[in-house]
Every structure is written in structure tokens, then in C-alpha cells.
N, C-alpha and C positions, 0 to 999 in steps of 0.2 A: 416474848412469851406472856400472854395475859395472865390475869391473876387466876382465873378459872383453871387454865390448863397447868399453872404452878401448883395449885392445891390437888390437882388430880395425880401429880407425880408423887404424892405422900400417901402413906397409910398402907393398906393391906391388899389381900387377895391370896388365893392359894391355888397352886397347880402342881400337877405331878411331873416329875422328871424321869428320864430314862438313862440317867447315868448308872443307876442300879435299881432293881425292882421296888425296894422300900424307901427310895429317897424321895424327899418332899421339899419342895420351896414355898416358903409361906412369909406373908407379910409379918412384921414384927421382929422381936429379937428376945434372947434370954430363955430359949427352950432347954429344958434340962439335958446335961450332957449324958450320953450313954455311960453306964457303969465302966469304969476303968478307961474311959475315953477322954478326948480333949476337944475343947472348942477353939477354933481359930477365927479372930474377928479381923476381917479386912475392911479398911477405911480407905477411902479414895476420893480424889479431886481430879479436876481436868480442867484446862483453859481458864486459869484464874485471872489471867490478864491484869496483873498488878492492882487489883481491886482491894486495896489493903483496908480502906474504910467502907462502911456500909454505903448503900446508895441512900441519897438524901430522901427524906421523908416526903418531900414534894415531886420526887421522881415518879411519872406516871405509870411505868410498867413494873418496877420492882422496889416500892417505896419502903425505906428502912430495912432492907434486906441485905444480907452477907456481912462481910467484915472479918478480918483476920483475927481480931481479938476474940469475938463471939466463937468462931471455929475453934480457936485454941483452948477456950473454956469447955466447949463440948467434948474435944478429944482428951482433955484432962479427965474428965467425968467418966468416959467409957473406960479409960485405962485404970481408973480406980476401981471399976467394977469388973474388969475382964483381965485374965492373966496373960493372954496370948493375943497380942494386937500387932497388926502391920499396917502402916500408913504410906499410902503410895500415891503418886501423881502421874498423869498421861500426858503432860506436855503444855506448852504454851503458858508457862508462868509469867512471861514478859508481856509488855506492851498493853497499853489501854488507859493509863492515867499518868498525871504529871510525876508520880513517884517513880516511874521508869525512866522517863525523860531526864530527870534530875539526878537519879542514883544509879541508873544502868543496870538495875537487877540485883544490887547489892543488898537493898532492904528486904526485897522478897526472899532471897535465900537465907538471910539472917533470921527472919521470922519462921520460915518454914524449918529451919534448923531448931530453933527454940520449941517448935511444936513437936519435934522429934519425927520428922519424915523419914522413912527408912530408905526410900529410892524414888527416883522419878525417871522419865525418859524426855528426850528433847522434842519440842514442837517447833514448826517452821519460825515462830516468833523468837525462839531462842538465838535465831540468827541476824535479828533485826539490827544489832550493833556490830555485826561483822563477828568473825571468829575471834579476833582479839579482844572484842567486848565481852563475849561470854567468856573467855578464859580470865579476863580481869575480874568478873564478879565471882567465878567459880569457887575461889578459896573460902567464900563465905557460906557455901553450901557444905555441910557436914553429913552429907548423905551422898550415894553415888548416883551419876547419871548412867543409865543402862541403854546403849544404842547399839543394837545388834547389826542393823542393816546401813549403818553410815560407817564408811571406811574413812578414818581420818589419818591414815598412814602418812599422806604427805602434807599434812597440815600442823599448825601449831597446837592442835587439840590431841595430836598422837599421844596415846598412853593415859589421857586425861579422863575418858569414858571407859565403861565396863561392857563386854559383850553379854554378860549374864551375871547374876549373883544368886547365891544360895542362902536361905535364912533358915534358921532353926528355931521353932517355938513349940515348948511343951512337948518335945519329942517328934514333932512333925517337921519333915523336911520339904521346904518350899522353894522350887526353882522359879526365878524370874528373868525373863528377857525382854527386850523392847525393839518396836519397830516404828520407824518414822516415814513420813511422806515423802514423795519425790520432790525435790527441791527445784529441779530446773523448770522455768516457766512459773514459778510460785514465788522464789526468792532470788534476787539479783545474784549473778554469778560472783560479782566482787565481795558479796556477804557470805558465801559458803566456800569459795576459793576452790582447792582441788578435793574437796569432800566428794567422795564416790558413794552413789545411792545404790544398794544392792536390792535385788528382787525380794519383796517383803515376804510373799509366800514360800519361796525356797528358803529364805533365811529362817523363817519361823519354823518351818518343818526340821531344819538342821538342828536349831538350837533346843526345839522340843525333843528330839531324839537324845541329844546330849544329856539334858536335864532327866528326861524320863528313864532312858535306857543306861547310860554310862553312869550318871550321878545318883541314880535311883531315888528321884525325888517322889514325895507322896502326892504334891499338888504342883502343877505347872501353870503358871500366870504370865500372860503376855500384857505389857504396858504398850498400847498402840496409840499412835497419832497419826492414823491414815484415815480417819472419818467412818462413822457408822454405816451410812448408805448414800448412795447418789442415784435418786430416782431419775434425773435427767440424763444420767450416763452410767447405766446399770453395768457396764463392763469394767469400770474403773475399780481399782483394787479398793476394798473397803474391810471393816470389821466382818461384815456378813459374808463376803467373798473369801476372806482369809479363814474364817471358821469352816467354811464349805469345802475348802481345799487343803485342809491339813488335818492331822490326826495326832491326838494327845495332849492338846491344850485343854485344860480344865475351865479357865476363866480368861476372858479378855476385857481389859478395863481400857476403855477408848476415850479419845478426844478428837478435836480438831472441828467436827460439824456442830458443835454445841448442842448436842441432842439430848433432850430431857426425856430419859426412857422412865415410864412409870414403874417398871420392874425389870430386872434382868431378863434378858431375852434368851429363851431356849432355842438355839441353833443346831442343825445336824451336821457333824463333820463328815469327811469322805469315808469314815469306817461305819457310819450309821450311828454313832453315838453322840451324846448332848455335849455341847459346849456352851457355857454361859458368856453373855456379852453384856455389859453395863456401860453407862455413860451418863454423867449428872450434870448435864448443861454447860454452864460457864460462870464466871465472875464469882465463884464460891458461894452461890445461892444455896446449894445443897452439899452435904457431906454423904457420900454414898457409904453404905455399910452392908456387907454380907458376912454372915457367920457360918462356917462349915463345922458341923460335928462329925468328928472322927470316933470310931470304935477303938477298942484296945489292940486291934490289928492295924490300925492307922488307915482304915478304910472309911470314905465318907457315907454317913448314914442320914444325915439330914442337912438342909441349908435353909437358913432363914434370911430375910432381907428387910432393910428399913431404910429409906431415903430419909434423911433428916434435915429440917429446914434451919437455915442459919438466920435467925430474925430477932426481934426485940425480945422475944420471951427467954432469950439466954442473956443472963446478966453477966457481962465480962468484968 
């Protein structure tokens, strides 16, 4: 991504949503919380690809941008300002620098744990060192991997991931599930073994039903590593298709296609309601932020967003 397009992913814009008549999505953050209400701050990353350090200053495309230490500093600052924060990742933590080659994901998981990540889903690159490689690194992750449509029953990962997780922040009940991309044809069979990939749309609808109806969650989030869109293959399952063919998801946080979205996209689900989709590129160049403002009845009244650049302006 060139510098001009990177800059365009930052900043503002205002657009109306149809989640509720009065609901607003706007650039910026820190709007006043409705009286008696709660603000929930969602921070998210995707496709970090082992980019522990910032890109070199001489790098043509993203000079001196990114870096885990800078991100940790920004996250710490936000947590000091906000009471209810969730930090999530949409997969492909592994692969891309010698740090992964030498340490097999151990360092990435340790640093994410230090940052206080609440949950992640698995991307296809989490299989790069085979199932045993992921299992070896996993004890360093002090957060759950939520994988709803990967059936690990006949593998060494059986019982080591979760189908969904419910978080409670400031009285708000948030249900999270995760969907991953089809591995066959993308990842070598020896790397994923007897892992069974289940239909992403059917799985998403089932866990949305569980979280929304059975568990009575106030907000349902999908961590997705299936890709935002495929223009050359419009029928391939993507976040856009997932949103259009399900009902009840509030927010899809995506990965895999390294898509830099200027702002969360408003897509229409099969019930005619709005579902938000966001993705913040790759390599930790951005930290996504979406703030949900709930009223005293735990209904969403406003949403604000702000993609935040990870650069030299952050003193780590």
C-alpha cells in the first residue's frame, strides 16, 4: 500500500447506520456516554505476520511504521482512558520475519499476552509449523483461540481451542465466535492433518443463534479469517458474503486479504439489518478501534471509529 492510500485510512467521516434509527457511526473517539450508559472500546488487529519491529526507515512502502512496542504503548494509553476495552485479533499472527523462523511463534504469543489480548482466531499461517508447532507455542498465549468452524476432534489440538467465548464489560455481555478459511488447497495436508473445515456461513449462523438467543448476549462479534472480498471470484465465501447470508452478527473483524478499510463497512444482512465489517491491513501498521455506546437498557445508541497509525509519533 502506498503512503497516500495509507494516510487515507486514517481520520474521519460520518455516516448514518440502520442498526437503529438514531445510531451514528463517526470518525474519532471519546463521545459522551449516554446517561447511565456504557462505552465499550473494541481494539483489533489482523495479519500481524511476526512483524515484531517497525519497518526500517529505508523501506520504500511503509518506512518506520508498525512495531509491537509502539502498539503496546498505544494500547496502554487507551486502557488508561477507557474502562471497558476488548483487544482482539483475526489471525495470521505467524510467518513473515526471522522471529517466527527462530522461535516458532513463541515470541509473538508472549508479546500479545503482555499486551493483554483477550482473544484471537486462527489464520492459515498458524498451521505453517504443523499442528504440533502451533501446540508447542500455544502455552505462551494467555488468551483463547476461538475457532468455531475448525473441528480438531481427531487431532492433537482437540480441546485446546474454543468454539465461542463470552466476555462481560461494564455490564455488557459480548459473545465472540471465529471462522477460518478452507485449508484444503491453501495449506498442505500434512500441516493440518485431520482438521475438518466446516461451512463458515452455517457455523456462523449457529453460533450467532447460540450467543444471541441462548446466551442473551448484547453484542455478537465474529473474528473472521476468510477474507474481506474476492473480486476475481465473487462466489468465494468472504466477509461480505458471510454478512449477507447470516442474521444477528453485529460486527465482523476480518483478516486474510490484508485489506485496509478506510472505515468500518456497513453491509446488509439477510434480515435487512446492518452488520459492520472492519479490517486493518497487515503487519501491525494500524490498530483498529470501534467504540460502542450503550444506553442504560444495553442498547447501542452510537458507534465511533478511529483507525490509529502505529508510527514514530508513538514513543515506546
